[in-house]
Structure formats: C-alpha cells, structure tokens
matplotlib code that plots the C-alpha trace (Angstrom):
import matplotlib.pyplot as plt

x = [0.2, 1.5, 2.2, -1.3, 0.6, 0.5, -3.9, -5.2, -7.6, -4.3, -3.1, -6.7, -6.9, -4.2, -4.4, -8.4, -6.8, -3.7, -6.3, -9.1, -6.8, -7.7, -11.4, -11.5, -9.3, -12.4, -15.1, -13.8, -13.9, -17.1, -18.6, -17.0, -18.1, -22.1, -22.4, -21.3, -23.9, -26.6, -25.8, -26.5, -29.0, -31.5, -30.1, -31.3, -34.5, -35.7, -34.6, -35.3, -37.4, -35.2, -36.3, -34.9, -33.1, -31.3, -30.9, -29.1, -26.8, -25.5, -25.2, -23.6, -20.8, -20.1, -19.7, -16.7, -14.7, -12.5, -13.2, -10.3, -7.5, -8.8, -9.4, -5.8, -3.5, -4.7, -7.2, -5.5, -2.0, -1.9, 0.8, 3.4, 1.6, 2.6, -0.6, -0.7, -3.0, -5.3, -6.0, -6.5, -8.8, -11.1, -11.8, -12.7, -14.9, -16.1, -17.0, -18.7, -20.8, -21.8, -22.4, -24.7, -26.6, -27.8, -27.9, -30.5, -32.4, -32.7, -33.8, -36.6, -37.0, -38.1, -39.9, -41.2, -43.0, -43.0, -43.5, -40.7, -39.7, -36.8, -34.3, -34.5, -34.8, -31.4, -29.6, -30.3, -29.0, -26.1, -24.9, -24.9, -23.6, -20.3, -20.1, -19.3, -17.3, -15.3, -14.9, -14.4, -11.4, -9.8, -10.2, -9.9, -9.0, -6.4, -5.0, -1.2, 0.5]
y = [0.1, 3.6, 6.6, 9.2, 11.7, 9.1, 9.1, 12.0, 12.4, 13.9, 16.1, 17.0, 18.0, 19.9, 21.5, 23.0, 23.4, 25.9, 27.4, 28.4, 28.0, 32.0, 31.7, 27.5, 29.8, 32.9, 30.2, 29.1, 32.1, 33.1, 30.6, 30.4, 34.6, 33.4, 30.7, 33.5, 35.9, 33.3, 32.6, 36.1, 37.2, 33.5, 34.6, 37.6, 37.7, 34.0, 34.5, 38.7, 39.5, 42.1, 43.6, 41.9, 44.8, 45.3, 41.8, 41.7, 44.6, 43.9, 39.5, 41.0, 43.1, 39.9, 37.3, 40.4, 41.2, 38.6, 38.6, 41.2, 39.6, 36.3, 37.2, 39.5, 36.8, 33.4, 34.2, 36.6, 36.4, 40.7, 39.9, 42.9, 45.8, 48.7, 50.4, 50.7, 48.1, 51.0, 52.0, 48.1, 48.1, 51.5, 50.1, 46.7, 49.0, 50.6, 47.1, 45.7, 48.7, 48.5, 45.1, 45.5, 48.1, 45.9, 43.3, 45.4, 46.7, 43.2, 41.5, 44.8, 44.0, 40.5, 39.5, 42.9, 43.5, 40.0, 38.3, 35.8, 34.2, 35.9, 33.0, 32.0, 36.2, 36.2, 33.3, 35.3, 38.0, 36.7, 34.7, 38.2, 40.6, 37.4, 38.2, 41.5, 41.0, 38.5, 40.7, 44.1, 41.8, 40.8, 44.0, 47.0, 45.7, 43.3, 43.6, 43.0, 46.4]
z = [-0.2, -0.5, 1.7, 2.0, -0.6, -3.5, -2.9, -5.0, -2.5, -0.1, -2.9, -4.0, 0.1, 0.9, -2.1, -1.5, 2.4, 1.0, -0.8, 1.5, 4.8, 4.6, 4.5, 6.8, 9.7, 9.0, 9.3, 12.7, 14.2, 13.1, 14.3, 18.1, 17.5, 16.2, 19.2, 21.3, 19.2, 19.7, 23.9, 24.6, 22.6, 23.6, 27.3, 26.7, 24.6, 26.2, 29.8, 31.4, 27.3, 26.3, 22.7, 19.7, 18.1, 22.1, 22.1, 18.9, 19.9, 23.0, 21.6, 18.3, 20.6, 22.9, 19.4, 18.3, 21.6, 20.4, 16.9, 16.7, 17.8, 16.3, 12.9, 13.0, 14.0, 12.8, 9.9, 8.0, 10.2, 10.4, 12.8, 11.1, 8.7, 7.5, 9.3, 13.1, 14.9, 17.0, 13.2, 12.0, 15.0, 13.5, 10.8, 11.8, 14.1, 11.0, 8.9, 12.2, 12.9, 8.9, 9.5, 12.5, 10.8, 8.1, 10.8, 12.1, 9.5, 8.7, 11.4, 11.5, 8.0, 8.4, 12.0, 12.1, 8.5, 7.6, 10.9, 10.5, 13.5, 15.3, 15.5, 12.0, 10.9, 13.4, 10.9, 7.7, 8.6, 11.2, 6.9, 5.6, 8.3, 8.0, 4.5, 5.1, 7.7, 5.9, 2.9, 4.7, 6.8, 3.6, 1.3, 3.7, 7.9, 7.1, 3.8, 4.0, 2.2]

ax = plt.figure().add_subplot(projection="3d")
ax.plot(x, y, z, "-o")
ax.set_aspect("equal")
plt.show()
C-alpha cells in the first residue's frame, strides 16, 4: 500500500486547504463568535424578555469582542503590518458597525414586517453580516500592504 501522498484525495485536500485556509479559519472564528452572539441574544431575549433589537446589539458586541484578535493573529495573520494595530481596530469597528446596522435593518424587516420567526431571521442576517465582514476584513482591515 502506498503512502498517503500517493492518493489523489490527499493531494486535492492539501491543495484545497492551502488555497482556502484563510476562509476556513474565518469560518472557525465566525462559528465561535456566532455561538457567543446567539448565547447572549437568547439569554437576554428568552430569560429576561429584552427587546430583540437590544438583544442583537448586545449579542453582536459580545460576539466580536474576541474577533479582532483571533482574525488579526490567526485568520489573516496580520502580525506585522504597515499600519498600526489601533488603525486596524478602528477599521475593524467600522466594518462591524456596518454589519450591525445591516443586521438590525434585516431583523426589523424580516421579523417586524414579514413576521419571520426571530431566530430564523437572526440566522439570515448573521450569514449576510459574515459575508460583509469577511470581505471588509480581507480587502480593507487586514490587507497586507
């Protein structure tokens, strides 16, 4: 039997992993952050009856608390940059404010006007926010100059 390098599957897997490692890492960080977001959102909404838009703001904020460090150091490996960490953080916050605004608008439209279940609406707006975040981080916040 040959070694695993002789199997096309492993060659293809390694190639795809190397090609998409940044996106895979972003997904892992996103899952962690989304878990925190959903936990805080659910706790505030279900246990304390807090209004959903306030839950969204607090949950989203909690979810991104560690996102900057994880994405900077692991996802985008932006350890050495031509711009200061403070400026990266500023740009990071701006991107997240755009995402938060879009998610609030999306929740208001989906749940408020179309009466879609708040948790289904939350999933939809979370996916859209993650697309905005990834593109913003990649091309603006953590761009290697």
